[in-house]
N, C-alpha and C positions, 0 to 999 in steps of 0.2 A: 504494500500500500504506500503510495506516495504521500508525502507530507504537504499539507496546505501551505501555499506560499503567496496567496493573494495580498496585494499591497494595501487593501482597504481595511486591514485589521484596526480596530478602534484604538489600540495602544499607540499606533504610529502617528496619530494626529498630533500628539503633543510631545513626542520624543520618548521612546520606550525606556523604562528603567529595569524592571525585572518582574517575572511572574513565577508562580509555583505550578509545575506541571502536575497532571493527575497522578504521577508516580511519586510526587513529593520533592522533586529536584528543583533548585532555583535556576531558572533558565534566563539566559541573556538574549534570547530571541523570542518574539511574541507568538509566532504561529506554530512553532515546534519547539520541543525541549532541546536545548543545546547539549544536553548530556545523554539522554536516552533516545531522543528522536520522536517521542510520542506527540501527537497533535495536541495543541493547547487550545481549549475552547475560548471564544471571544468573551470579553468582559466589558462592562460599561466604561467609557473613557473617563479619565480623571479630569478635574477642572484645571485649566491652564493657570499657572501661578503668576498672577499679576502681570501677565503679558510679557514676562521676562524670558531670557534665554535659559533653558533647562540645564545648560552646561555650566555657565558662570554667573547667571543672574543679571547680566547686563541687558540694556534695551535692544529691541529688535528693529531692523530696518523695514522699509515698505515691502521688501521681497521676503520677509520672514527670516532673514539672515542676521545673526548676532553681529552688532557693530564692533564688538571687542574681540571675540574668538572665531568668528566666521561660521559657527555652527548653523546649519540650515534646518530650521524646524519643519517637520513634516516630510523630510527626505525619505525616500523608500529605503528600507533596510536591505542588507545583502542576503543572498540566498544561503540556505544551510550548506555547510561544506560538503556534505555527502551528496547533495543535489548537484553542486558544481562539479564534483568528481564523478558522480553518476556511475557507481559500481552496482551491479546486480548479480544475483546467482540464479541459475536455471536448475531446478530440481526435477529429476525424472527417473523412473525405473529403467534400468539399462540391461537389456537382454544379453548383450555380449559380455558384460561384466558377470552376470549371473551364470552364464554358461562356462565361463572361465573358472569360477569358484566351484561350481557343482555342489552347492551346500546340501548336506543330508537333511531330509525331512522338511524341506522348505520348498514350496512350489512358487514359481514366478506368478505374480498376480494376473488374473484373467483380464481385469479392467485396469487400465493404467491412465495416469493423468500427469501433466507437466505444470509446474508452478514457478513463477518468478517472484523473487523477494529482493527489494531494494535494501542495500546494506547501509544502515544508519547507526549513529552512536559510535561508541568505542569498541564494544564487544558484541559479537553476534554468535549466540550459542546454537549448536547443532545437537539434536537429541530427540527424545520422545517425552511428552509431558507426563507428569505424574502428580496427582493431588496429594498422595501420601508423602511423597518426597519433596513436595513443593517445587517442582521443576516445571518451568514454562519457557521452553527454548523459543527463540525467534524463528529458527528453521526447525519446525516441528514435523517430524516424520511419523505422524499418527494419522488417524482417520483415512482419507483417500490415499495418502502416501505411506500407509503403515508398513514399516519394515522392522519386525521384532528383533532382528539381529543387531539393531542399533541400540547402544546404551542410552539410558535416560540422559546422562551427562557424557556425551560422546566426544565432542570436540568444540573448539571455539575459534572464530575468526577475530583477529585483533587488528584494529586500525593502526597503521604505522605512521611515524611522524611525517614521512614524505608523501602521505596520501594513499599509499598502497595498503595491502592487507597481508597478514601472515596467518598460517594455519597452525593450531596447536591441538594435538591429540591429548585428551584428558584421561589417559590410562583406560581407554575403552576396552570392553571385553573382547571384541573381534578386530580391533585395530582400525587404522585409517590409512588409505593408500592414495598416492598421488600419481596421476597420469598412468603410465605403463609400468611403473616400478613394481617389482615382485615383492619387495620388503615393505612392511608398514613404516610410516614415519615414526621417528622416536617420540615417546611420550614426553609431554611437558617441555618441548623444545620448539620455539617458533620457527616456522619454515616459510620464507617469503613466497608470495604467490604472484603470478603474472597473468595478464589477460589471456583467457582461454584455458587456464589450468583446470583439470578435472579432478575432483575429490571423490573418492569411492569409499562409501561406508555401508555397513550392514551386508545384506545378502544380494542386493540388486540396485542400490541407490547411487546415482552419480550426480554430483553437484558441480556445475561448471560456473566459474567466475568470469564475468564479462564487464569490460569497461565500455560503456556506451558513449556516443557523442554527447558533449556537454550541452545542456538545455539552453535554449535561446533566452537567457536572462542576464541582466548586468551582473557581473561579478567584480565588486569593488576590491581594490587592494586592502589588505588587512588594516593598514593605517587609516583607511577612510571609513571603516565600519563603526558606527556609533556603538559604544559600550556603556554599561551601567555606571562605570566609575568616572570616565573622563569625556565621553562622547568624542572619541578620537577625531581630531581634525585632520582632514586629508592633507597629505604632504604638500600638494600644490597650493593649498589655501592659506598656508602660514606666510605672513608678510616677511617675517624675520626668523631665521633658524640659526642656532648657535650650537656647535659641537665642541665639547670639551674633553671627550674621552680619546685623547690623542692631541696632536697639534691643533690649536684653536682654528676653527673654520666658521666663517660667517657667510650666510647666503641671504640675499635680499630678493624676494619674489623669485626664488629659484636660481638666481645668478650669484656666483661666488664673488665676494668682495675682499680684496687684499688689505690687510692691516700690517703695515711695515714696522711701526713703533712697538716695541715689546711692552712698554708700560700702558699704551692704549689697549693692547690685547688683554693685559691684566685687569684693567678697569672694566672692560666688557665682560670678562670672565667672572669677576666679583659680582657685578650687577646681574648676570645671567643666573648665578646661583641663588639670587634672591628675587628672581623675576616675579613681578606683580606686587612686590613689597618695597617700601622705601629703605634706603641704606644711607646713613648719615655720611657726610664728608669725612668726619673724624674716623669712622670705621673703614672707609675706603683707603684713606691715607695710611692707616695702620696696616691694612692688608697689603699695601704696595711697598712700604718701607720699614715697618716695625719701629724698632728703637732708632734706626738710622734715618728717621724722617728729616728731610732738609727744611730749612727755614722758609723756603719758597713753596712748600708742599701744597698749600691751599691754592695759590695761583696756578701752579703747574697742573693740578688736578682739573681746574677750570679749563685749561687749554686742552687737556686730553678729552674732556667731555665735549667741548666745542668741536674738536676734530671728528669725534665719533658721530655727532649729530649730522655732520655734513655727509656722512656715508650711510646714514640710516633714514628711513621714512620719517616724515614729520611726526612729532609727538611720541615717538617710540621711547626716547629718554625724556622723562618729565622731572622738573625741578619743583620741589615743594618745601614746606616748612620743616619736614622731617628729613630732607636730603634728596637724593636722586633715586628715581625709580625707573626700571626698564619695564615698559608695558608689553604684555603678551601673555600667552598661556604657558604652563609648565611643559606642555608637549612640544614647545618650540626649542627646548633644550634637551640634548641627547641624554644627559644625566638622569633627568626625570623620566624620560621614556624608558631608559634602562631599568630604573627602579620599579616602574609599573609593570613592565614585562616580567621582571624577576618575581614580583609578588604574584602575578597571575600564574606563572609557571609553578611556583610552590603550592598555590592553592589547588591547582589541578593535580599535582603530585599527591598531596595529602588526601585528596578526595578519591583517589584510585583511578586517575586518568593519565597514565604515564606517557602515552603517545602524544597527547595534546600538550602535556607539560614540556616534552622535548622541543616541540615546535616553538613554544613561547620562550624557553630558555635559550634556544639557538638564536632567536630573533633579538634577545637581549644581548647576548655575547657578541653578536656580529656588529654591534655598534662600536666596539672597541677597535681603535685604529693605532694604538700605541700607548705610551705612558700618559696618564691623565693630568690635567692642570699644569702643563709645562710652563705656561706663562705666569703661574703663581709660585714657582719654585723659589724665587728670591724673597718672597714675603712670608710672614709667620703663619698665614692661614693656609698656605699651600700644603704643608705637611699634614695638617689635620684632615683636610678634605681628601687628600690622596689616600691616607690610611683608611678612611671611612669607606670610600667607594671601592677601593681595592679589596677590602674585606667582603663587601657585597658581591664583588665579582667572584671571589674564591668560593663563597657560599653557593652562588648560582652554578658554578662548575660542578660542585659536589651534588647539588640537587639534580643536575643533568645526568651525572653518573648514576645516581639513585634511580632516576626514571628509566634509564637504559637497562639497569639490572632488573627492574620490575618487568621490562619487556622481554627479558630472557636473553639479552645481548652480552652475557658475561664473557664469551669468547672474544667479542669485538673490543671490549673496554679494558682488558687486562694490560695491554701495552700502554694505553693512555694513562691508566691509573698508576702504572709503574713510573712513568715520567712525572705524574702529578705529585707523588709522594717524594720523589727526588727534588722537585722544585720547592716544595714547602713541607719539609719532613716533620714539622711540629703539629701539623693539622691531623689529629687522630682519626677524624671521620674518614679521611681518604685511606688510611691504613686499614680501617675496618672494611671499607668497600673493596679494597684490593684483596684482602684475605678471603672475603666471601666469593669474589669473582674467581679466584684461583681454586677455591674448594669446589665451586660448581663446575669448573672445567675439569674436574677429576685430579687436581694437583694438590692433594691434601698435605703432603710433605712440604711443598713450597709455601702453602698457606701458614703452616706452623712455623716455618723458618722466617716468614715475613714478620710474624709477631715477635720473634726473638730479635730481628733487626730493629724493630721499633723500640724494644726495651733498651737496646744498646744506644740508640740515638737519644732517647729521652734521658738516659743515665748521665750523658754528658752535660745536661742542663739541670740535673738534680730533680728530674721529674719521673713520674710513674705512669704506666698505662691506666686509662680510665677503668672504672668498674665494668662498663659495658664491653670494653675491649677484652678484658680478662674473661668475661662470661662468653664472648664469642670464641675466644681461643679454646676454652674448655668444651664448648659445643662442637667445634670442629674436631677436637681430639676424640670426642665420643660419637662422632658421626650422627649427630642429632638429625632426625628426618626432616624437621621443620626448616632446616637450612637449604634444602633442595628447592629449586625454582618450580613453581606451579602456575599454570595459566589461571586467570580469574574465572570464576564460575558464574558470575552474573555482572550485569552492567554496573559500573561504579564501584566495584569491590576491589579493595587493595590486595596486592599480592605480597608475598614475603619481602620484607624490606631490610635494609642494612641498619647499622647503628647510626642514629641521627643525633 
């Protein structure tokens, strides 16, 4: 069943915030649940708040566009990602597969039917429903498609970060086979799928995955999609963009503007970190020179501000009683986009959606072009800001490793985790992730040696491994079964995670 995508949904009239779907999830899209894909019934529209922008509260122009942040009230929302990707499966009884198996005591059905299922959400379960076991798979091989050789919890299709799908057998009774392979796929190991792959389950069922042509609907860039927290402003709609995660970069209406004077770049960086709020001249001067502030600091700062105004649109830098203010939204500065994407990625990770988490964390980390706040390195504020955002980056990298481990990509991340612990050997979460990845790759001895390496490193600093790491080391030594990777059994359910 396709999800409703009509643009006349009542929520869209005033800028959608969030709704609760029939399954209880908080959805960021009004017509369908952004987590499980179920259709969301319409609700009466809310009253428009004083005619202001739902993003920042500023006044609206005649075209219903915010005069401050450019958010367009009433703009149509983007389509669901699974509609844009448009993956479906075709389920049919397969006589050739049945004849190859020759199952004892099972007759090929006299009446057969074919069914198509749109792949929605993060996880699509394959099996047979059971009231007693509370199993309700999305691909239900019961009723007209009844195949009793299929386990109730047989397999699951998992959405991957790049928009494709992977197959995971859930230790099914009769196994799961792919294409013409004679051996079943390994249990609890994600196997990437391609367009046209055939999944064989039970005694006669074949499930073919197909990627259809994208539907004829506008598919906005992710940065252009309104969301409940910021109503993301489209890249091209920002009058001014300032990037600080690397050498300072200024763009005005999409065109890069060169700033040759280092102190002018530093002033702009300081104002960008306080965008939307006033910063006193005293604070700016301290950020530029610290204790080495020259006697002419105040006049020099005025020259820097004057030069910046010549290169920026009118009224972008505002002077008031409280000091100078850079007008604009936080989305105009890459540091705040980075923080928002990190927060979104972590929220998806903790709610059991590792594939989507990887997408958001990748988008956060791709904003980094080098060392941050280079133009503030001579002032006292540069060190504090650098330490803070660098810690956030390290945490995002670890969240990404965590998400990939939850996706069953332990073989792929071992080398990257090895480099990560070498780069920052005092971050114990990375050691825990490396130990778990090694263990899941069948390298128990290496995992135990990894813990001993950590002890040696920490001893040099007078430190000890955390309680959680000691517990993980003991669990590995005892081959605790809960350390093994298992695919999720229902949408939104978390899989075994590492020490956090």
